[in-house]
N, C-alpha and C positions, 0 to 999 in steps of 0.2 A: 485171889492172890496169884501173882504171876512170878514163877521162880525159874522157869526153863522155856526152851524154844517151843515145845509142844503146847504148853499152857498159853504161851503168847499167841500162837496161831489160833488156838481154840477161842481165846478171848476176842481177838480181832474179828473172826468169823461171826461170833455171837453179836458183837456190836454192830456189824454191818447188816446183819439180818437179811442176807441175800444168799440163797442156796447156791447160785451160780458163781459166787465170788470165792468159794472155798479154795479152789485150785489156784487162784491168783494170789492168795494171801502170802505165800513165800516171796513173791515178787514185790509186794508192798513192803515187806520187811527189808529186802535188799535195797529198795529205793530210800527207805527211812535211814538205813545205815549210811548210805552215800551222803545224805543230808547231814547226819550227825558227825561224820568225819570232818565236815567243814565248820560245823557250829560249836562243837564241844571243845573247849580249851580248859583242860583239867590237868592237875599235877600228875595224875596217874599215867598220862600219856608221855611224860618227859622221860627220856632215856639218854644214856651216854655210852659210847664205845670207842675203841681205838681201831684204826685201820692202817695197815701197812701199805704204803704206796711207793712203787719204784718205776712206774710208767705213767703215761698220760692219763689213763683211765683207772678207776678203782671202783669195785662193786659196793653199793650201799647195802646196809642191813635189809633183810627181807621184810621187816615190819616198818621200814621207813615211810613216813607220811610227809614230813616237812622238816627242813633244816632249821635249827635254831642258831648254832654257832659251830665253826670249824677253825681249829688252830693247828699249826705244826708243833709237835712236842718240843718244848724248850724255847719256843717263840710265841709269845702270848698275843701277838697281833692277829685279829680275826682275818681269815681269808674273805675277800670281797666277792659277792655274787655278780656274775657277768651274764649278759644275754648271749644267745647263740651268735648274733651278728658281731657283738663286741669281741667274743672269743675268736671268731674267724679273722677279724681285722688284726687282732694282736698277733696271731700266728702268722699272718701274711707279712706283717712288719718285722717280726723277729721270732724265729723258732728256737732260739737258744734255750738250753735246759738250765735249771737253777732251783732255788727254793720256791715252792708254789706260793703264790700271793692271791690268786683268783681261782674261782671255780664256777662251773655251771652243772646243772643236773640234766641228764639225758638217758632215757631207757634204763632206769634203775642203777645208773652209774654216775660218779663224779668225774668230770673232765677238769684236769688241773692245768693251770698256767702260772709260770712256766712248768713244763714237764720236769719231774724231779731229776736232778743230776745224780742223785744217789738215793737209796732207800730212806724214806722218812716215815714217821709215825704221825698220823692225823688223829687229833682228839675231836670227836664228833658228838655234839649235843643235838638231839633231834626229837621230833614228836612222832610217836608210834601210831600206826594204824589201830583203830578200835577193832578187836578180833570179831570177825563175822560169825553170826549164829548159823547153825545148821543141825541136821539130825545127829552128827557126830560131835559137834561142839555146841552143847545145849545151853550154855550160859556164858556170860562175860561180866566184867565189872560194871558196865553201864546197866545191864539188865538187873544186876544185884542192887545197885544204888538208885536207879531211876527207871523202873519198869514202865512208868507213865510216859517217859520220852519215847520209848519203843512203841508203846500202844498208840499214842496220838500221832507220832510220826508216820506210822504205817497207815493209820486211818486217813490222814491227809492225802497220802499218795494213792489212795483208792479212788480219788475224785475223777480221774480220767476214765477209769473202768466203769464207775457208776454214773458218769455223765452229770456231774455237779450235784453234790449233796448239800442240803441246807445246813447241815451240821459242820461243814468244813471250817467256817470262821471260828466256831467254838473250839474245835479240835486244834486249830492253829494257835489259839491263845493258850490252851492247856499245854501244848508242846513247848511253846515259848516259856511258860512258867517252869516246866520241868528242866529244860536246858539251862535256863538262867540260874535256877537253884543249884544245879550240879556244878556249873562253872564257879559259883561263889563259894564252893567248899574250900577253895584255896585262898579265900579272903578278898578276891577281886574278880571282875569279869575281864578277861583278856581281849585285847583288840577292839575293833570298832563294834558298833551295835550289830547284832545279828539281823539278817534280813531274809525272810522266807517268801518266795513267790509261790502262791498256791495255784495248782493246776485248775483251770476252769473259772478262775476269778481274775478280774482285771487289775487289782492292786497288789501291793506287797505288804507283808506284816513286818514291822520293825521291832526288834527285841531290845529293850532298854534295861 
């Protein structure tokens, strides 16, 4: 039974059965978490907040991972996402202030265009980061609901350290099953098929 960070580390080390891998286990967990940030699309990650914007830039929430929707309060048209190049071109053509219609994300902030001519309230729907495990944060909702995703995700990322383990394809399949099951808790799998490239192997696993 895996219920906390300490038990997860011990289980991973036991499965690897390599004495010299113990110190690297926290790194495998960090790599697994980076993979899960991209792969897990679950309703528990959805959040909403309001941001006050009176200048060109406004700070995003500290737990922001990906934007779902942004509107100006009282105006239900979605702000449109712009590339850095498009934003620069717009500002070069016309730097006039007004009601924001476009945005881009840079360095943990939103850049708005036009810059607000007066203070506005932004309604922001976004996807949160999955909280990282550590000695001080010993559990999170993913570990509670899908400890196998953590276990097999970390084992997969041990491949580079262990120089290709024959068990990697099986671990990848088990990780796939855990993530797919978790995503389906909201009744559907969001987005396109998951795709995991396994270190040390030539192909990629597609999650359907």
